[in-house]
C-alpha positions in Angstrom: 63.8 -22.6 39.1 65.8 -21.1 42.1 66.8 -17.4 41.5 69.7 -15.8 43.2 67.7 -13.1 45.1 66.6 -13.6 48.7 62.9 -14.0 49.2 61.0 -12.9 52.2 59.5 -15.8 53.9 56.1 -14.3 54.0 56.1 -13.9 50.2 54.1 -16.2 48.2 51.7 -15.9 45.1 50.1 -18.7 43.2 49.2 -18.4 39.5 47.3 -21.7 38.9 49.7 -24.6 39.3 52.8 -22.1 39.4 53.9 -20.7 42.6 56.4 -17.8 43.3 57.9 -17.8 46.7 60.9 -18.7 48.9 62.6 -22.0 47.9 62.2 -24.9 50.4 64.2 -28.0 49.3 62.7 -30.3 51.9 60.0 -31.9 49.7 62.2 -32.4 46.5 65.1 -33.8 48.6 62.6 -36.2 50.2 61.3 -37.5 46.8 64.8 -37.6 45.4 66.1 -39.7 48.3 63.1 -42.1 48.0 63.9 -42.6 44.2 67.6 -43.2 44.8 68.7 -40.0 43.2 70.8 -37.0 44.4 71.9 -33.5 43.5 75.6 -32.6 43.0 75.3 -29.6 45.4 73.5 -29.0 48.8 70.2 -27.5 47.9 69.7 -26.4 51.5 72.3 -23.7 50.8 69.6 -21.9 48.6 66.9 -22.1 51.2 64.9 -18.8 51.3 66.0 -17.8 47.6 63.3 -16.7 45.3 61.7 -19.6 43.6 59.5 -20.4 40.7 57.9 -23.7 41.5 55.4 -25.8 39.4 53.1 -28.2 41.2 53.8 -32.0 40.7 52.2 -33.2 37.5 52.1 -36.3 35.4 54.2 -36.7 32.1 55.2 -39.5 29.9 58.6 -41.0 30.0 60.8 -43.3 27.9 61.3 -46.6 29.7 65.1 -46.7 29.5 65.3 -49.9 31.6 63.4 -51.7 28.8 65.3 -54.5 27.3 64.5 -52.9 24.0 66.1 -49.5 24.8 69.2 -48.9 22.9 70.9 -47.4 25.8 72.0 -50.9 26.8 74.2 -51.0 23.8 76.0 -47.8 24.8 76.2 -49.1 28.4 78.0 -52.2 27.2 80.3 -50.4 24.8 81.2 -47.2 26.6 80.2 -47.8 30.3 77.5 -46.6 32.8 78.9 -43.1 33.1 79.0 -42.3 29.4 75.5 -43.7 28.9 74.2 -41.3 31.7 76.0 -38.3 30.4 75.3 -38.8 26.7 71.7 -40.3 26.7 69.9 -40.0 30.0 70.8 -36.5 31.3 70.4 -35.0 28.0 66.9 -36.6 27.6 65.8 -35.4 31.1 67.3 -32.0 30.7 65.5 -31.6 27.4 62.1 -32.8 29.0 62.6 -30.3 31.8 63.2 -27.4 29.4 60.0 -28.3 27.5 57.9 -28.3 30.7 59.6 -25.2 31.9 58.5 -23.4 28.6 54.9 -24.3 29.6 55.0 -22.1 32.6 54.5 -18.7 30.8 51.3 -20.1 29.2 50.1 -21.3 32.6 50.6 -17.9 34.2 49.2 -15.8 31.3 46.0 -18.1 31.4 45.6 -17.6 35.0 46.1 -13.8 34.8 44.3 -13.3 31.4 41.5 -11.0 32.8 43.7 -9.1 35.2 46.5 -8.2 32.7 43.9 -7.6 29.8 42.4 -4.9 32.1 45.8 -3.5 33.2 45.2 -4.3 36.8 48.5 -6.1 36.9 51.3 -7.4 34.8 53.8 -10.3 35.3 56.6 -10.7 33.1 57.2 -14.3 33.7 59.5 -14.7 30.7 61.8 -12.2 32.4 61.8 -13.9 35.6 62.7 -17.4 33.8 65.6 -15.5 32.2 67.0 -14.4 35.5 70.8 -14.5 35.5 72.7 -16.9 38.0 69.5 -18.9 38.7 69.5 -22.7 39.0 67.1 -25.1 37.3 66.2 -27.9 39.9 64.0 -30.6 38.8 63.1 -34.2 39.7 61.4 -36.9 37.6 60.1 -39.9 39.6 58.3 -43.0 38.7 57.7 -46.6 39.9 59.0 -49.7 38.1 58.0 -53.1 39.4 56.8 -51.4 42.7 60.3 -49.8 43.3 60.5 -45.9 43.4 63.0 -44.6 40.7 64.0 -41.0 39.8 66.2 -38.6 38.1 67.4 -35.5 39.9 68.7 -32.7 37.5 70.1 -29.2 37.6 70.8 -26.5 35.0 71.9 -22.9 34.7 69.9 -20.4 32.6 70.0 -16.4 32.3 69.1 -12.6 33.2 66.6 -9.9 34.5 64.0 -9.5 37.4 60.6 -8.1 38.0 58.4 -9.5 40.8 54.5 -8.9 41.2 53.2 -7.9 44.6 52.4 -11.1 46.4 48.7 -10.9 47.0 47.6 -8.9 44.0 46.5 -11.8 42.0 44.2 -13.1 44.6 42.9 -9.6 45.3 42.1 -9.3 41.7 40.2 -12.6 41.7 38.4 -11.8 44.9 37.2 -8.5 43.5 36.0 -10.0 40.2 34.1 -12.7 42.1 32.5 -10.5 44.6 31.9 -7.4 42.6 31.1 -8.9 39.2 29.9 -12.3 40.2 32.2 -13.9 37.6 34.1 -17.0 38.8 37.0 -18.3 36.9 36.8 -21.9 35.8 32.9 -21.7 35.4 31.3 -22.4 32.1 29.9 -19.2 30.5 28.2 -19.0 27.1 29.9 -15.6 26.7 33.4 -17.0 27.5 34.6 -17.4 24.0 33.7 -13.7 23.3 35.3 -12.7 26.5 38.5 -14.6 25.7 38.7 -13.0 22.3 38.3 -9.5 23.8 40.9 -10.1 26.4 43.4 -11.4 23.8 43.5 -8.0 22.2 43.2 -6.1 25.3 46.3 -7.8 26.6 48.2 -7.1 23.5 47.1 -3.4 24.0 48.2 -3.4 27.6 51.6 -4.8 26.6 52.1 -2.2 24.0 51.0 0.5 26.5 53.4 -0.7 29.2 56.2 -0.4 26.7 55.4 3.1 25.6 54.1 2.1 22.2 51.0 4.3 22.3 49.9 4.0 18.6 50.1 0.1 18.7 48.2 0.2 22.1 45.6 2.5 20.8 44.9 0.3 17.7 44.5 -2.8 19.7 42.2 -1.2 22.2 39.9 -0.1 19.3 40.1 -3.6 17.6 38.9 -5.1 20.8 35.8 -3.0 20.9 35.2 -3.8 17.2 35.6 -7.6 18.0 33.1 -7.5 21.0 30.6 -4.8 19.9 31.0 -3.9 16.2 28.9 -4.6 13.3 30.5 -5.8 9.9 29.2 -2.8 7.9 28.8 0.0 10.5 31.3 -0.6 13.2 31.9 2.9 14.5 28.3 3.8 14.9 27.3 0.5 16.6 30.3 0.4 18.9 30.0 4.1 19.9 26.2 3.6 20.7 26.7 0.3 22.6 29.7 1.6 24.5 27.6 4.6 25.6 24.9 2.3 26.8 27.1 0.0 28.8 29.3 2.7 30.7 27.3 5.9 30.9 26.2 5.1 34.4 29.8 4.3 35.6 31.1 7.5 33.9 28.0 9.6 35.1 28.0 11.2 31.6 25.0 11.6 29.1 25.0 8.9 26.5 25.3 11.4 23.8 28.5 12.8 25.1 30.0 9.3 25.3 28.9 8.5 21.7 30.6 11.5 20.5 33.8 10.8 22.5 34.0 7.1 21.0 33.3 8.5 17.5 36.1 11.0 18.0 38.4 8.2 18.9 37.5 6.4 15.7 38.2 9.5 13.7 41.7 9.5 15.4 42.2 5.9 14.4 41.3 6.8 10.9 43.8 9.7 10.7 46.5 7.5 12.1 45.9 4.8 9.7 45.4 7.0 6.6 47.5 10.1 7.4 50.0 8.9 9.9 48.9 11.3 12.7 50.3 10.1 16.0 48.2 9.1 18.8 48.4 11.3 22.0 48.7 9.7 25.5 45.3 11.3 26.6 43.4 9.4 23.9 45.2 6.2 25.0 44.1 6.9 28.6 40.5 7.5 27.5 40.2 4.2 25.4 42.0 2.2 28.0 39.3 3.3 30.6 36.5 2.7 28.3 37.7 -0.9 27.4 38.1 -1.8 31.0 34.6 -0.7 31.9 33.3 -2.6 29.0 35.3 -5.7 30.2 33.7 -5.4 33.8 30.3 -5.1 32.1 30.7 -8.3 29.9 32.0 -10.2 32.9 29.0 -9.0 35.1 26.6 -10.0 32.4 28.2 -13.4 32.2 28.1 -13.7 36.0 24.2 -12.5 36.0 23.3 -15.3 33.3 25.7 -18.1 32.5 23.7 -19.2 29.6 23.6 -15.6 27.7 25.7 -15.6 24.5 27.1 -12.8 22.6 24.2 -12.3 20.3 21.6 -12.4 23.2 23.8 -9.8 25.2 24.0 -7.4 22.2 20.1 -7.7 21.8 19.7 -6.6 25.5 22.0 -3.8 25.0 19.9 -2.7 21.9 16.7 -3.1 23.8 18.0 -0.8 26.6 19.2 1.8 24.3 15.8 1.9 22.5 14.1 2.1 25.7 16.3 5.0 26.9 15.5 6.9 23.7 11.8 7.0 24.3 12.3 7.6 28.0 10.8 4.3 28.9 11.2 3.2 32.5 13.5 0.2 32.8 13.7 -2.1 35.8 17.2 -2.4 37.4 17.1 -6.2 36.7 17.2 -5.4 33.0 20.4 -3.5 33.6 21.8 -6.1 35.8 21.3 -8.9 33.3 23.3 -6.7 30.7 26.2 -6.2 33.3 25.3 -2.6 33.8 25.5 -1.3 37.6 23.0 0.9 39.5 23.4 4.6 39.0 26.2 5.8 41.2 28.0 2.5 41.5 31.6 2.8 40.8 33.6 -0.3 39.8 37.1 0.1 41.6 39.4 -2.7 40.9 42.0 -3.4 43.7 44.7 -2.0 41.4 45.5 -0.3 38.1 48.9 -0.1 36.5 50.1 3.5 36.3 51.1 3.9 32.5 53.8 6.3 31.7 55.7 6.9 28.5 59.0 7.3 30.4 58.5 4.1 32.6 61.4 2.1 33.7 61.3 -1.7 33.2 59.9 -2.0 36.7 56.2 -1.4 36.4 54.6 0.7 39.3 51.2 -0.2 40.6 48.7 2.3 42.1 46.2 1.1 44.7 42.6 1.8 43.8 41.9 2.5 47.6 44.9 4.4 49.1 46.6 5.6 45.8 50.0 4.5 47.1 52.5 3.4 44.6 53.7 -0.1 45.0 57.2 -0.6 43.3 58.0 -4.1 42.4 60.9 -5.7 44.4 64.2 -5.0 42.7 
C-alpha cells in the first residue's frame, strides 16, 4: 500500500514480513513486466512515498486458464474485456484485500511484547485506512514454464500515525541482551507469557485511549492469570509480585505486598461500588505489570524448559527463604528472572500516558528523556 505522504529515504522499519518505508517500484515493475502485466499509471511517480509493503509469499490461486474454468463461456459470449473486468479483476482484488487484512495480525504478533509492556504502539489499522492511498499488488505464477501475472490497483481510506523507525529493533535488542529472551525460540513458559501479554496489550490500548478504569481492570486480570491462585488470588499475587520486583523497586517486600493489596481493594470498590480509578493507581499497576513481564521473560531466557508451575515454585522457595533470612545464591534469583540488587531494567522507550493525549502517541526515551513525536 502506497500512502500519499512523502517518506524520508533513510526511514525503514520491519515488523516480521511487513516493512514500512519509502516506496520503490523497481522490483514490482520488474516482476510485472516478466509476467506480461502492467499498471494503468506510472508507479515511478509515487517513488519515495510512505509504503506498507509485505514480503513476497506463496498463496493458492484458481487456474483460470484451465479448460474447465467457466470464464471461457463468458469470454466467448461477452468478450475478453468483460471477462477480465467482471471475473478476473474482481477475483484478484478480493484475494488482495484478504491478504491485506492479514497485515495487522502479522504486525501485532511481531510487536506483542513491546506493545504489551507499553514500550511502543503501532496503530497499523489506522495506517491501512489512510486516505488517498493506493493499493498496489501483483500476483505472479508460472504455467507450462511461462511466467504469468496480474497487476492490480485500488483506492482505500483515512488517518496517519507512524512509529519511530528504529524503535522495534531497539526493543528487540534490549530484550535479547538484557533479558536473554529471543523471539522465535521455544520456551516452556511461552504459553503463559502469551496469555499474560494478551491482557497487558488490552490494558495498554485502554490506557492510551484514556479509559483508565478498563486499563486498570485488565492490568489486574493479567497479574491474576500469571501469578494468582484460584481461591486466594489477592494474597498470592501480592506476595509473589513483591518477591519478583522488590529488588528493582528497591523497596521492602512488606511495603510492596501492602501496595498490591491496596490495588486489589480499589478493584473491588470499582466493581462493587462504582468508585472510579485514579491515574496514579493505573501508573502504579502499569509499572508493576511491566516489571513482572521483564521477570518472566528473564526466567524463560535463563531456563528454556521451566514451565509456569515450576517457576511459581521457585518464587515460593525464594519467598520462604527470605522469610527466615536464609542466604540465597544469586543463581537462584537469576533462574526466577530476578536481577541483582541495584540493577534497574530500563527499556529503550516507554509511552507517556496522558488522559488528554492526542491521537498521536508521544514516546519518551529511557535514556535522554526527550519526547519523540510521531511523524504527522
